LOLUMDO-671641 format. One record per residue: residue number from 0; residue in three letters; x, y, z of N, C-alpha, C, O, CB in turn. Coordinates in Angstrom, 1 decimal. Atoms other than C-alpha are relative to their C-alpha. Glycine has a CB too. Example, Ala and Ser with C-alpha at 12.3 -4.5 7.8 and 13.67 -1.06 7.14 Angstrom:
2
SITE    nr   rest       nu       nv       nw      cau      cav      caw       cu       cv       cw       ou       ov       ow      cbu      cbv      cbw
SITE     0    ALA      0.9     -1.2      0.0     12.3     -4.5      7.8      0.9      1.2      0.0      1.9      1.2      0.7     -1.0      0.0      1.2
SITE     1    SER     -0.9     -1.1      0.0     13.7     -1.1      7.1     -0.8      1.1      0.8     -0.3      2.2      0.9      0.4      0.5     -1.4
***
This chain:
113
SITE    nr   rest       nu       nv       nw      cau      cav      caw       cu       cv       cw       ou       ov       ow      cbu      cbv      cbw
SITE     0    UNK      0.8     -1.2      0.0      0.0      0.0      0.0      0.9      1.2      0.0      1.7      1.4      0.9     -1.0      0.0      1.2
SITE     1    UNK     -0.8     -1.2      0.1      1.5      3.3     -1.1     -0.8      1.2      0.7     -2.0      1.3      0.4      0.3      0.3     -1.5
SITE     2    UNK      0.5     -1.2     -0.6      0.9      6.4      1.0      0.3      1.2     -0.8      1.4      1.4     -1.2      0.5      0.1      1.5
SITE     3    UNK     -0.2     -1.2      0.7      0.4      9.7     -0.6      0.9      0.9      0.8      0.7      1.2      2.0     -1.4      0.8     -0.2
SITE     4    UNK     -1.0     -0.8     -0.7      3.4     11.9      0.3     -0.6      1.2      0.7     -0.2      1.7      1.8      1.1      0.4     -0.9
SITE     5    UNK      0.6     -1.1     -0.6      1.2     14.9      0.9     -0.8     -0.3      1.3     -0.7      0.5      2.2     -1.0      0.7     -1.1
SITE     6    UNK      0.7      0.4     -1.3     -1.0     13.1      3.4      1.0     -0.4      1.1      0.7     -0.1      2.2     -0.9     -1.2     -0.4
SITE     7    UNK     -1.0      0.4     -1.0      2.1     11.7      5.1      0.6      1.2      0.6      1.0      1.3      1.8      1.1     -0.9     -0.6
SITE     8    UNK     -0.5     -1.2     -0.5      3.5     15.2      5.3     -0.9      0.7      1.0     -0.5      1.2      2.0      0.4      0.9     -1.2
SITE     9    UNK      1.0     -0.6     -0.9      0.3     16.5      6.8      0.0     -0.7      1.4     -0.1      0.0      2.4     -1.4      0.0     -0.6
SITE    10    UNK      0.0      0.8     -1.3      0.4     13.7      9.4      1.3      0.3      0.8      1.2      0.4      2.0     -0.1     -1.5     -0.3
SITE    11    UNK     -1.3     -0.3     -0.7      4.1     14.5     10.2     -0.1      1.4      0.6      0.4      1.5      1.7      1.1      0.0     -1.1
SITE    12    UNK      0.1     -1.4     -0.6      3.3     18.2     10.7     -0.9      0.0      1.2     -0.6      0.6      2.2     -0.5      1.0     -1.0
SITE    13    UNK      0.9      0.1     -1.1      0.4     17.3     13.0      0.7     -0.7      1.2      0.6     -0.3      2.3     -1.2     -0.8     -0.4
SITE    14    UNK     -0.7      0.7     -1.0      2.7     14.9     14.9      1.1      0.9      0.7      1.3      0.9      1.9      0.7     -1.2     -0.5
SITE    15    UNK     -0.9     -1.0     -0.5      5.3     17.7     15.3     -0.7      0.9      0.9     -0.2      1.2      2.0      0.7      0.8     -1.2
SITE    16    UNK      0.8     -0.9     -0.9      2.7     20.0     16.7     -0.4     -0.7      1.3     -0.3     -0.1      2.4     -1.3      0.5     -0.7
SITE    17    UNK      0.4      0.7     -1.2      1.4     17.4     19.1      1.2     -0.3      0.9      1.1     -0.2      2.1     -0.6     -1.3     -0.4
SITE    18    UNK     -1.2      0.2     -0.8      5.0     16.6     20.2      0.4      1.3      0.8      0.7      1.2      2.0      1.1     -0.5     -0.9
SITE    19    UNK     -0.3     -1.3     -0.6      5.7     20.3     20.9     -1.0      0.3      1.2     -0.6      0.7      2.3      0.0      1.1     -1.0
SITE    20    UNK      1.0     -0.3     -1.1      2.5     20.6     22.9      0.2     -0.9      1.2      0.1     -0.5      2.3     -1.5     -0.3     -0.5
SITE    21    UNK     -0.3      0.9     -1.1      3.3     17.5     24.9      1.2      0.4      0.8      1.2      0.3      2.1      0.1     -1.5     -0.5
SITE    22    UNK     -1.2     -0.4     -0.7      6.8     18.7     25.7     -0.2      1.3      0.8      0.2      1.4      2.0      1.1      0.2     -1.0
SITE    23    UNK      0.3     -1.3     -0.7      5.5     22.2     26.7     -0.8     -0.3      1.2     -0.7      0.5      2.2     -0.6      1.0     -1.0
SITE    24    UNK      0.9      0.3     -1.1      2.9     20.6     29.0      0.6     -1.1      0.9     -0.2     -1.6      1.7     -1.3     -0.3     -0.5
SITE    25    UNK     -0.6      1.1     -0.8      5.3     18.0     30.5     -0.2      0.1      1.5     -0.1      1.2      2.0      1.5     -0.1     -0.3
SITE    26    UNK      0.2      0.1     -1.5      4.5     16.9     34.0      1.0     -1.0      0.6      0.6     -2.2      0.8     -1.4     -0.4      0.3
SITE    27    UNK     -1.0      0.9     -0.6      7.7     15.4     35.3      0.9     -0.6     -1.0      0.7     -0.5     -2.3     -0.7     -1.1      0.8
SITE    28    UNK     -1.0      0.6      0.9     10.7     13.6     33.9     -0.5     -1.1     -0.9     -0.1     -1.2     -2.1      1.1     -0.6      0.9
SITE    29    UNK      0.4      1.1      0.8      8.9     10.5     32.7     -1.5      0.1     -0.4     -2.3     -0.8     -0.1      0.2     -1.3      0.8
SITE    30    UNK      1.4     -0.3      0.3      5.6     12.0     31.4     -0.3     -0.9     -1.2      0.3     -0.8     -2.3     -0.2      1.5     -0.4
SITE    31    UNK      0.4      0.9      1.1      3.9      9.3     29.3     -0.6      0.7     -1.2     -0.5      0.1     -2.3     -1.0     -1.0      0.5
SITE    32    UNK      0.6     -0.8      1.2      2.2     11.9     27.1      1.2      0.4     -0.9      1.0      0.4     -2.2     -0.7      1.2      0.5
SITE    33    UNK     -1.2     -0.4      0.8      5.7     13.0     25.9      0.5     -1.2     -0.7      0.9     -1.2     -1.9      1.1      0.6      0.9
SITE    34    UNK     -0.4      1.2      0.6      6.7      9.4     25.3     -0.9     -0.4     -1.2     -0.4     -0.8     -2.2      0.1     -1.1      1.0
SITE    35    UNK      0.9      0.4      1.1      3.6      8.7     23.3      0.1      1.0     -1.2      0.1      0.5     -2.3     -1.5      0.1      0.6
SITE    36    UNK     -0.2     -0.9      1.1      4.0     11.9     21.3      1.2     -0.2     -0.8      1.3     -0.1     -2.0     -0.1      1.5      0.5
SITE    37    UNK     -1.3      0.4      0.7      7.6     10.9     20.5     -0.2     -1.1     -0.9      0.2     -1.1     -2.0      1.0     -0.3      1.1
SITE    38    UNK      0.2      1.2      0.8      6.5      7.5     19.3     -0.9      0.3     -1.3     -0.6     -0.2     -2.3     -0.7     -1.1      0.8
SITE    39    UNK      0.9     -0.4      1.1      3.7      9.0     17.1      0.8      0.8     -1.0      0.7      0.6     -2.2     -1.2      0.8      0.5
SITE    40    UNK     -0.8     -0.8      0.9      6.2     11.5     15.7      1.0     -0.8     -0.8      1.1     -0.7     -2.0      0.8      1.1      0.8
SITE    41    UNK     -1.0      0.9      0.7      8.8      8.8     14.9     -0.7     -0.8     -1.1     -0.2     -1.0     -2.2      0.7     -0.9      1.0
SITE    42    UNK      0.7      0.8      0.9      6.2      6.7     13.2     -0.5      0.9     -1.2     -0.4      0.4     -2.4     -1.3     -0.6      0.6
SITE    43    UNK      0.5     -0.9      1.0      4.8      9.7     11.2      1.2      0.3     -0.9      1.1      0.4     -2.2     -0.6      1.3      0.5
SITE    44    UNK     -1.2     -0.3      0.8      8.4     10.5     10.1      0.3     -1.1     -0.9      0.6     -1.0     -2.1      1.2      0.4      0.9
SITE    45    UNK     -0.3      1.2      0.8      9.0      7.0      8.9     -0.9     -0.2     -1.2     -0.5     -0.6     -2.3      0.0     -1.3      0.9
SITE    46    UNK      1.0      0.1      1.1      5.8      6.9      6.9      0.2      1.0     -1.1      0.1      0.7     -2.2     -1.5      0.2      0.6
SITE    47    UNK     -0.3     -1.0      0.9      6.6     10.2      5.3      1.3     -0.3     -0.8      1.3     -0.2     -2.1      0.2      1.4      0.7
SITE    48    UNK     -1.3      0.4      0.6     10.2      9.1      4.5     -0.2     -1.1     -1.0      0.3     -1.1     -2.1      1.1     -0.3      1.0
SITE    49    UNK      0.3      1.1      0.9      8.9      5.9      3.0     -0.8      0.4     -1.2     -0.6      0.0     -2.3     -0.7     -1.1      0.8
SITE    50    UNK      0.9     -0.5      1.1      6.2      7.7      0.9      0.9      0.8     -1.0      0.7      0.6     -2.2     -1.1      0.9      0.6
SITE    51    UNK     -0.9     -0.7      0.9      8.9     10.0     -0.5      0.9     -1.0     -0.8      1.0     -0.9     -2.0      1.0      0.9      0.7
SITE    52    UNK     -0.8      1.0      0.6     11.1      7.0     -1.3     -0.8     -0.8     -1.1     -0.3     -1.0     -2.2      0.6     -1.0      1.0
SITE    53    UNK      0.7      0.8      0.9      8.4      5.0     -3.0     -0.5      0.8     -1.2     -0.5      0.4     -2.3     -1.2     -0.7      0.7
SITE    54    UNK      0.7     -0.9      1.0      6.7      7.9     -4.9      1.1      0.7     -0.9      0.9      0.8     -2.1     -0.9      0.9      0.6
SITE    55    UNK     -0.9     -0.9      0.8      9.7     10.0     -5.9      1.5     -0.5      0.1      2.4      0.2     -0.5      0.0      1.4      0.6
SITE    56    UNK     -1.3      0.5     -0.1     12.8      7.9     -5.1      0.9      1.0      0.7      2.0      1.3      0.3      0.6     -0.4     -1.4
SITE    57    UNK     -0.7     -1.1     -0.7     13.9     10.6     -2.7     -0.1     -0.3      1.5     -0.9     -1.0      2.0     -0.7      1.4     -0.3
SITE    58    UNK     -0.1      0.2     -1.4     14.8     10.7      1.0      0.2      1.3      0.7      0.7      2.3      0.1      1.1     -1.0      0.4
SITE    59    UNK     -0.2     -1.2     -0.8     14.9     13.2      3.8      1.5     -0.1      0.6      2.1     -1.2      0.5     -1.0      0.1      1.2
SITE    60    UNK     -1.4      0.1     -0.6     18.3     14.1      5.4      0.1     -0.4      1.4      1.1     -0.2      2.1      0.6      1.4     -0.2
SITE    61    UNK      0.1      0.3     -1.5     17.2     12.8      8.8      0.1     -1.5      0.1     -0.2     -2.3     -0.7     -1.3      0.5      0.6
SITE    62    UNK     -0.2      1.4     -0.3     18.0      9.5     10.4     -0.5     -0.2      1.5     -0.1      0.5      2.4      1.4     -0.5     -0.1
SITE    63    UNK      0.5      0.4     -1.4     16.1      7.9     13.4      0.9     -1.1      0.5      0.9     -2.2     -0.1     -1.5     -0.4      0.0
SITE    64    UNK     -0.8      1.0     -0.6     18.6      6.0     15.5     -0.9     -1.0      0.7     -2.0     -0.8      1.1      1.0      0.6      1.0
SITE    65    UNK      0.7      1.0     -0.7     17.6      2.8     17.1     -0.1      0.4      1.5      0.9      0.9      2.1      0.7     -1.4     -0.1
SITE    66    UNK      0.2     -0.4     -1.4     16.2      3.3     20.6      0.2     -1.3      0.8     -0.7     -1.9      1.4     -1.5      0.5      0.3
SITE    67    UNK     -0.4      1.2     -0.7     18.1      0.4     22.2      1.1      0.4      1.0      2.1      1.0      0.7      0.6     -1.0     -1.0
SITE    68    UNK     -0.8     -0.4     -1.1     19.7      0.8     25.6      1.4     -0.7     -0.1      2.4     -0.2      0.4     -0.6     -0.4      1.3
SITE    69    UNK     -1.2      0.7      0.2     22.4     -1.7     24.6      1.0      0.8     -0.8      2.2      0.7     -0.6     -0.2     -1.4     -0.7
SITE    70    UNK     -0.9     -0.9      0.8     23.8      0.9     22.1      0.8      0.9      0.9      2.0      1.2      0.6     -0.8      0.8     -0.9
SITE    71    UNK     -0.7     -0.9     -0.9     24.7      3.1     25.1      1.3     -0.7      0.5      2.3     -0.1      0.6     -0.9      0.4      1.1
SITE    72    UNK     -1.2      0.7     -0.6     27.0      0.4     26.5      1.0     -0.3     -1.1      2.2     -0.2     -0.8     -0.5     -1.4      0.5
SITE    73    UNK     -0.9      0.2      1.1     28.5     -0.3     23.1      0.9      1.3     -0.2      2.1      1.2     -0.4     -0.7     -0.3     -1.3
SITE    74    UNK     -0.8     -1.2      0.1     29.5      3.4     22.8      1.0      0.2      1.1      2.1      0.7      0.8     -1.0      1.2      0.0
SITE    75    UNK     -1.0     -0.2     -1.1     31.1      3.4     26.2      1.2     -0.9     -0.2      2.3     -0.5      0.1     -0.7     -0.3      1.3
SITE    76    UNK     -1.1      0.9      0.3     33.1      0.3     25.3      0.9      0.5     -1.0      2.2      0.4     -0.9     -0.5     -1.4     -0.3
SITE    77    UNK     -0.8     -0.5      1.1     34.3      1.9     22.1      0.8      1.2      0.5      2.0      1.3      0.1     -0.9      0.4     -1.2
SITE    78    UNK     -0.8     -1.1     -0.5     35.3      5.1     23.9      1.1     -0.5      0.9      2.2      0.1      0.8     -1.0      0.9      0.9
SITE    79    UNK     -1.1      0.5     -0.8     37.3      3.1     26.4      1.1     -0.6     -0.8      2.3     -0.4     -0.5     -0.5     -1.1      1.0
SITE    80    UNK     -1.0      0.5      0.9     39.1      1.3     23.6      0.8      1.1     -0.7      2.0      1.0     -0.8     -0.6     -0.9     -1.1
SITE    81    UNK     -0.7     -1.1      0.6     39.9      4.6     21.9      0.9      0.6      1.0      2.1      1.0      0.6     -1.1      1.1     -0.5
SITE    82    UNK     -0.9     -0.6     -1.1     41.3      6.0     25.2      1.2     -0.9      0.2      2.3     -0.4      0.3     -0.8      0.1      1.3
SITE    83    UNK     -1.2      0.9     -0.2     43.5      2.9     25.6      0.9      0.1     -1.1      2.2      0.1     -0.9     -0.5     -1.5      0.2
SITE    84    UNK     -0.9     -0.2      1.1     44.8      3.2     22.1      0.8      1.2      0.0      2.0      1.3     -0.3     -0.8     -0.2     -1.3
SITE    85    UNK     -0.8     -1.2      0.0     45.7      6.8     22.5      1.0      0.1      1.1      2.0      0.7      1.0     -1.0      1.2      0.1
SITE    86    UNK     -0.9      0.1     -1.1     47.3      6.1     25.8      1.3     -0.8     -0.4      2.4     -0.4     -0.1     -0.6     -0.7      1.3
SITE    87    UNK     -1.2      0.8      0.5     49.5      3.4     24.2      0.8      0.9     -1.0      2.0      0.8     -1.0     -0.5     -1.3     -0.7
SITE    88    UNK     -0.7     -0.9      1.0     50.4      5.9     21.4      0.8      1.0      0.7      1.9      1.3      0.3     -1.0      0.7     -1.0
SITE    89    UNK     -0.8     -1.0     -0.8     51.4      8.5     24.0      1.2     -0.6      0.6      2.3      0.0      0.6     -0.9      0.6      1.1
SITE    90    UNK     -1.2      0.7     -0.7     53.6      5.9     25.8      1.0     -0.3     -1.1      2.2     -0.2     -0.8     -0.5     -1.3      0.6
SITE    91    UNK     -1.0      0.3      1.1     55.2      5.0     22.4      0.8      1.3     -0.3      2.0      1.2     -0.5     -0.7     -0.5     -1.2
SITE    92    UNK     -0.7     -1.3      0.3     56.0      8.7     21.8      1.0      0.3      1.1      2.1      0.8      0.8     -1.0      1.1     -0.1
SITE    93    UNK     -1.0     -0.2     -1.2     57.6      8.9     25.3      1.2     -0.8     -0.2      2.3     -0.4      0.2     -0.7     -0.3      1.3
SITE    94    UNK     -1.1      0.8      0.2     59.8      6.0     24.4      1.0      0.5     -1.0      2.2      0.2     -1.0     -0.5     -1.4     -0.5
SITE    95    UNK     -0.9     -0.6      1.1     61.2      8.0     21.4      0.7      1.2      0.5      1.7      1.7     -0.2     -0.8      0.3     -1.2
SITE    96    UNK     -0.7     -1.2     -0.5     62.2     11.0     23.5      1.4     -0.3      0.3      1.7     -1.4      0.9     -0.8      0.5      1.3
SITE    97    UNK     -1.4      0.2     -0.3     65.9     11.4     23.8      0.8     -0.8     -1.1      2.0     -0.8     -1.0      0.1     -0.8      1.3
SITE    98    UNK     -0.7      0.6      1.1     66.7      9.5     20.6      0.5      1.0     -1.0     -0.1      2.0     -1.2     -0.9     -1.1     -0.7
SITE    99    UNK     -0.6     -0.9      1.0     69.0     11.2     18.1     -0.8     -0.1     -1.3     -1.5     -1.1     -1.5      1.5     -0.2     -0.2
SITE   100    UNK      0.6      0.0      1.3     67.8     12.0     14.6      0.4     -1.3     -0.8     -0.4     -1.9     -1.5      0.3      1.2     -0.8
SITE   101    UNK     -0.5      1.2      0.7     70.0      9.2     13.3     -0.7     -1.3      0.5     -1.1     -2.2     -0.3      1.5     -0.1      0.1
SITE   102    UNK      0.7      1.1     -0.6     68.4      6.7     15.7     -1.4     -0.1     -0.4     -1.9     -1.2     -0.7      0.1      0.1      1.6
SITE   103    UNK      1.4      0.0      0.5     64.9      7.8     14.7     -0.1     -0.5     -1.4     -1.0     -1.2     -1.8     -0.6      1.4      0.2
SITE   104    UNK      0.0      0.4      1.4     65.8      7.4     11.1      0.2     -1.5     -0.2     -0.4     -2.1     -1.1      1.1      0.7     -0.8
SITE   105    UNK     -0.3      1.4      0.0     67.1      3.9     11.8     -1.3     -0.8      0.3     -1.6     -1.9     -0.2      1.1     -0.4      0.9
SITE   106    UNK      1.2      0.6     -0.3     63.8      3.0     13.4     -1.0      0.0     -1.1     -1.8     -0.9     -1.3     -0.7      0.7      1.2
SITE   107    UNK      0.9     -0.2      1.1     61.8      4.3     10.4      0.5     -0.9     -1.2     -0.3     -1.6     -1.8     -0.1      1.4     -0.4
SITE   108    UNK     -0.5      0.7      1.1     64.1      2.7      7.8      1.3     -0.8      0.5      2.4     -0.2      0.4      0.4      0.9     -1.2
SITE   109    UNK     -1.1      0.7     -0.6     66.3      0.0      9.4      1.2     -0.3     -1.0      2.3     -0.5     -0.5     -0.5     -1.4      0.4
SITE   110    UNK     -1.1      0.2      0.9     68.4     -0.4      6.2      1.0      1.2      0.0      2.1      1.0     -0.4     -0.6     -0.2     -1.4
SITE   111    UNK     -0.9     -1.2     -0.1     69.8      3.1      6.8      1.0     -0.1      1.2      2.0      0.6      1.2     -0.8      1.3      0.1
SITE   112    UNK     -0.8      0.1     -1.3     71.3      2.0     10.2      1.2     -0.8     -0.3      2.0     -1.0      0.6     -0.8     -0.7      1.0
***
């Protein structure tokens, strides 16, 4: 079933308005009305994006990330690996301090030594 892009756009605009209203009227950190408006907005966006793709072979410049809590842990693990790698690189640089230019050249091209 193909959705008319104009109808999908109208639904998306209405979902944006409803989301803004829910956020402005928020009652606490975990207001279910905001969560519901968020879900409706995400769904309306996906329908609009799909309608553009099917009808005009076009896409919006937006991306909805996966709402998966496991992704947060993956990002933290990756950040820790990046820190470890940069720490090792810093330590390697420290090992080169005090070497003469000729010694450094020999490390880069052992045939010159």
